[in-house]
FIVO-421962 format. One record per residue (C-alpha): x, y, z; residue number from 1. Coordinates in steps of 0.001 Angstrom, whole numbers, plus 500000, padded with zeros to 6 digits. Layout:
<nodes>
px: X; py: Y; pz: Z; k: NUM $
...
</nodes>
This chain:
<nodes>
px: 787370; py: 534435; pz: 733034; k: 1 $
px: 785299; py: 534436; pz: 730114; k: 2 $
px: 785452; py: 530813; pz: 728588; k: 3 $
px: 782365; py: 530765; pz: 725921; k: 4 $
px: 780385; py: 533093; pz: 724184; k: 5 $
px: 776633; py: 532901; pz: 722573; k: 6 $
px: 774906; py: 535968; pz: 720573; k: 7 $
px: 774268; py: 537270; pz: 717916; k: 8 $
px: 776728; py: 538856; pz: 715896; k: 9 $
px: 776040; py: 542476; pz: 715258; k: 10 $
px: 779512; py: 544236; pz: 713332; k: 11 $
px: 781867; py: 542015; pz: 711605; k: 12 $
px: 785438; py: 543227; pz: 711135; k: 13 $
px: 787375; py: 542201; pz: 707591; k: 14 $
px: 790403; py: 542760; pz: 710296; k: 15 $
px: 789034; py: 539870; pz: 712563; k: 16 $
px: 787395; py: 541734; pz: 715188; k: 17 $
px: 783877; py: 540158; pz: 715636; k: 18 $
px: 780505; py: 542135; pz: 717346; k: 19 $
px: 778938; py: 539513; pz: 720011; k: 20 $
px: 775157; py: 540413; pz: 721257; k: 21 $
px: 775133; py: 538878; pz: 723950; k: 22 $
px: 771781; py: 538758; pz: 725906; k: 23 $
px: 772341; py: 543348; pz: 724921; k: 24 $
px: 776040; py: 543751; pz: 726739; k: 25 $
px: 778747; py: 543617; pz: 723365; k: 26 $
px: 781123; py: 541446; pz: 723193; k: 27 $
px: 784321; py: 542693; pz: 721263; k: 28 $
px: 785591; py: 539055; pz: 720038; k: 29 $
px: 788616; py: 538877; pz: 718140; k: 30 $
px: 788736; py: 536034; pz: 715752; k: 31 $
px: 791134; py: 534136; pz: 713219; k: 32 $
px: 790555; py: 534374; pz: 709389; k: 33 $
px: 789770; py: 530898; pz: 709364; k: 34 $
px: 786993; py: 531086; pz: 711521; k: 35 $
px: 785368; py: 534665; pz: 710453; k: 36 $
px: 784915; py: 532996; pz: 707002; k: 37 $
px: 782595; py: 530989; pz: 708594; k: 38 $
px: 780090; py: 533716; pz: 710270; k: 39 $
px: 777348; py: 536070; pz: 708827; k: 40 $
px: 776540; py: 539231; pz: 709899; k: 41 $
px: 773283; py: 538386; pz: 711430; k: 42 $
px: 772897; py: 535152; pz: 712324; k: 43 $
px: 773452; py: 533930; pz: 716199; k: 44 $
px: 777320; py: 532505; pz: 717016; k: 45 $
px: 778760; py: 530471; pz: 719994; k: 46 $
px: 782383; py: 530860; pz: 720285; k: 47 $
px: 785309; py: 528967; pz: 722461; k: 48 $
px: 786493; py: 531842; pz: 723758; k: 49 $
px: 790618; py: 532818; pz: 725590; k: 50 $
px: 790162; py: 535940; pz: 727822; k: 51 $
px: 794076; py: 537258; pz: 727466; k: 52 $
px: 794227; py: 539975; pz: 730194; k: 53 $
px: 797699; py: 541688; pz: 730424; k: 54 $
px: 798426; py: 545282; pz: 732781; k: 55 $
px: 797258; py: 547296; pz: 730212; k: 56 $
px: 794640; py: 545787; pz: 728537; k: 57 $
px: 792596; py: 542857; pz: 728361; k: 58 $
px: 791151; py: 540895; pz: 724833; k: 59 $
px: 789380; py: 538623; pz: 724185; k: 60 $
px: 790310; py: 535582; pz: 721538; k: 61 $
px: 787266; py: 533849; pz: 719287; k: 62 $
px: 787545; py: 530346; pz: 718060; k: 63 $
px: 784731; py: 528223; pz: 716464; k: 64 $
px: 785503; py: 524567; pz: 718833; k: 65 $
px: 787805; py: 524085; pz: 722216; k: 66 $
px: 790258; py: 522718; pz: 719863; k: 67 $
px: 791331; py: 525542; pz: 717520; k: 68 $
px: 791286; py: 527231; pz: 721123; k: 69 $
px: 793695; py: 525107; pz: 722782; k: 70 $
px: 796257; py: 525250; pz: 719800; k: 71 $
px: 795772; py: 529235; pz: 720520; k: 72 $
px: 796649; py: 528442; pz: 723946; k: 73 $
px: 799470; py: 526077; pz: 722932; k: 74 $
px: 800905; py: 528525; pz: 720224; k: 75 $
px: 800789; py: 531298; pz: 723012; k: 76 $
px: 802924; py: 529094; pz: 725472; k: 77 $
px: 805918; py: 529064; pz: 722998; k: 78 $
px: 809474; py: 531346; pz: 723468; k: 79 $
px: 808172; py: 534471; pz: 721822; k: 80 $
px: 804744; py: 533756; pz: 720120; k: 81 $
px: 802560; py: 536336; pz: 721663; k: 82 $
px: 798777; py: 535938; pz: 721740; k: 83 $
px: 798644; py: 538222; pz: 718306; k: 84 $
px: 801116; py: 536051; pz: 716253; k: 85 $
px: 799138; py: 532932; pz: 717812; k: 86 $
px: 795268; py: 534317; pz: 716246; k: 87 $
px: 798589; py: 534957; pz: 712926; k: 88 $
px: 799404; py: 531559; pz: 712546; k: 89 $
px: 795596; py: 530793; pz: 713032; k: 90 $
px: 794540; py: 532585; pz: 709896; k: 91 $
px: 796996; py: 531195; pz: 707992; k: 92 $
px: 795686; py: 527834; pz: 707848; k: 93 $
px: 793826; py: 525858; pz: 710007; k: 94 $
px: 794451; py: 524655; pz: 713372; k: 95 $
px: 794886; py: 520826; pz: 711804; k: 96 $
px: 796939; py: 522457; pz: 708874; k: 97 $
px: 799000; py: 523459; pz: 711373; k: 98 $
px: 799156; py: 520503; pz: 713300; k: 99 $
px: 800492; py: 517684; pz: 710374; k: 100 $
px: 803473; py: 520788; pz: 709915; k: 101 $
px: 804398; py: 520750; pz: 713052; k: 102 $
px: 804433; py: 516794; pz: 712958; k: 103 $
px: 805722; py: 516459; pz: 709846; k: 104 $
px: 808482; py: 519102; pz: 710833; k: 105 $
px: 807183; py: 521057; pz: 707890; k: 106 $
px: 808551; py: 524986; pz: 709173; k: 107 $
px: 808161; py: 526005; pz: 705460; k: 108 $
px: 804457; py: 525793; pz: 705504; k: 109 $
px: 804691; py: 527369; pz: 708824; k: 110 $
px: 807181; py: 530134; pz: 707674; k: 111 $
px: 804259; py: 531610; pz: 705112; k: 112 $
px: 802755; py: 533281; pz: 707702; k: 113 $
px: 803675; py: 536231; pz: 707569; k: 114 $
px: 805775; py: 537528; pz: 710509; k: 115 $
px: 806276; py: 534416; pz: 711098; k: 116 $
px: 810923; py: 533671; pz: 710133; k: 117 $
px: 812362; py: 530542; pz: 710325; k: 118 $
px: 813861; py: 529862; pz: 712931; k: 119 $
px: 810682; py: 531130; pz: 714381; k: 120 $
px: 808942; py: 528353; pz: 713091; k: 121 $
px: 812199; py: 525735; pz: 714145; k: 122 $
px: 810916; py: 526972; pz: 717249; k: 123 $
px: 807564; py: 526085; pz: 717053; k: 124 $
px: 808330; py: 522158; pz: 715953; k: 125 $
px: 810909; py: 521477; pz: 718524; k: 126 $
px: 808220; py: 522691; pz: 721301; k: 127 $
px: 805187; py: 521488; pz: 720032; k: 128 $
px: 805904; py: 518096; pz: 717852; k: 129 $
px: 803098; py: 515370; pz: 719490; k: 130 $
px: 801348; py: 518551; pz: 721798; k: 131 $
px: 798983; py: 518981; pz: 719385; k: 132 $
px: 796269; py: 516985; pz: 717812; k: 133 $
px: 795938; py: 516674; pz: 714299; k: 134 $
px: 792384; py: 515959; pz: 712693; k: 135 $
px: 791048; py: 515249; pz: 709494; k: 136 $
px: 790452; py: 517703; pz: 707351; k: 137 $
px: 790808; py: 518463; pz: 703680; k: 138 $
px: 793327; py: 520588; pz: 702623; k: 139 $
px: 793300; py: 521372; pz: 699005; k: 140 $
px: 793335; py: 525695; pz: 697067; k: 141 $
px: 789536; py: 525189; pz: 695883; k: 142 $
px: 788435; py: 524341; pz: 699520; k: 143 $
px: 790446; py: 527127; pz: 700383; k: 144 $
px: 789065; py: 529718; pz: 697550; k: 145 $
px: 785511; py: 528786; pz: 698658; k: 146 $
px: 786410; py: 529889; pz: 702383; k: 147 $
px: 787378; py: 533315; pz: 701194; k: 148 $
px: 783711; py: 533239; pz: 698861; k: 149 $
px: 782393; py: 532893; pz: 702042; k: 150 $
px: 783922; py: 535255; pz: 704126; k: 151 $
px: 784380; py: 537876; pz: 701627; k: 152 $
px: 780176; py: 537177; pz: 700579; k: 153 $
px: 779585; py: 537219; pz: 704791; k: 154 $
px: 780818; py: 540827; pz: 704714; k: 155 $
px: 778783; py: 541759; pz: 701880; k: 156 $
px: 780949; py: 541478; pz: 698456; k: 157 $
px: 778478; py: 540306; pz: 695908; k: 158 $
px: 778895; py: 536365; pz: 694491; k: 159 $
px: 779531; py: 537548; pz: 691199; k: 160 $
px: 781935; py: 540288; pz: 691809; k: 161 $
px: 783390; py: 537450; pz: 694906; k: 162 $
px: 783372; py: 535132; pz: 691788; k: 163 $
px: 785056; py: 537632; pz: 688657; k: 164 $
px: 788235; py: 538218; pz: 691511; k: 165 $
px: 788847; py: 534121; pz: 692341; k: 166 $
px: 789559; py: 534044; pz: 689636; k: 167 $
px: 793323; py: 535211; pz: 689037; k: 168 $
px: 793885; py: 533907; pz: 692662; k: 169 $
px: 796564; py: 531227; pz: 693169; k: 170 $
px: 795078; py: 529103; pz: 695768; k: 171 $
px: 797701; py: 527009; pz: 697049; k: 172 $
px: 798573; py: 530907; pz: 698525; k: 173 $
px: 796955; py: 529378; pz: 701637; k: 174 $
px: 793034; py: 531287; pz: 702839; k: 175 $
px: 795265; py: 534349; pz: 704245; k: 176 $
px: 797329; py: 535486; pz: 701727; k: 177 $
px: 793947; py: 534279; pz: 699111; k: 178 $
px: 792380; py: 536212; pz: 701686; k: 179 $
px: 794457; py: 539636; pz: 701128; k: 180 $
px: 795117; py: 539256; pz: 697158; k: 181 $
px: 791230; py: 538323; pz: 696509; k: 182 $
px: 790588; py: 542256; pz: 698663; k: 183 $
px: 792884; py: 543350; pz: 696594; k: 184 $
px: 791219; py: 543039; pz: 693340; k: 185 $
px: 787961; py: 543396; pz: 694234; k: 186 $
px: 788432; py: 547836; pz: 695459; k: 187 $
</nodes>
């Protein structure tokens, strides 16, 4: 199993795919939008990897650190949450924000993630309460818009375009919703 990759970023796809060149071998890695916003084309990066094997496919999921990977693995073990849904949750909020929402039994915050209903959010809370590491990240709206701007700049958009599009975005929506709304405004 692959547990860690370090190499040069050759391609970034706004839907969460990264192509990493590791000594001449290219690895396609699925990443959350939270992780994607911190990556820049051409830079060297290191990602903690979860290797997901099914009978018909092998998928690599990459995370900024081991805590994010562990959160993903715990999400993936919850009944009804597969790897794609776990990555979707990790895209909607950081590992720390998700852990805080679970500890505070905030099913509404979790249910804002596309594809997650109130019952699934409650199941996540029931099965994971007390099992995730709660960090100390800033969850302010301006910080979220900064992350959206960073992700879009890394994807090749120009700063004046991004700034203009961000003026009409509600910062309280969360990273994924802000990212999608900004992309729509840019097109």
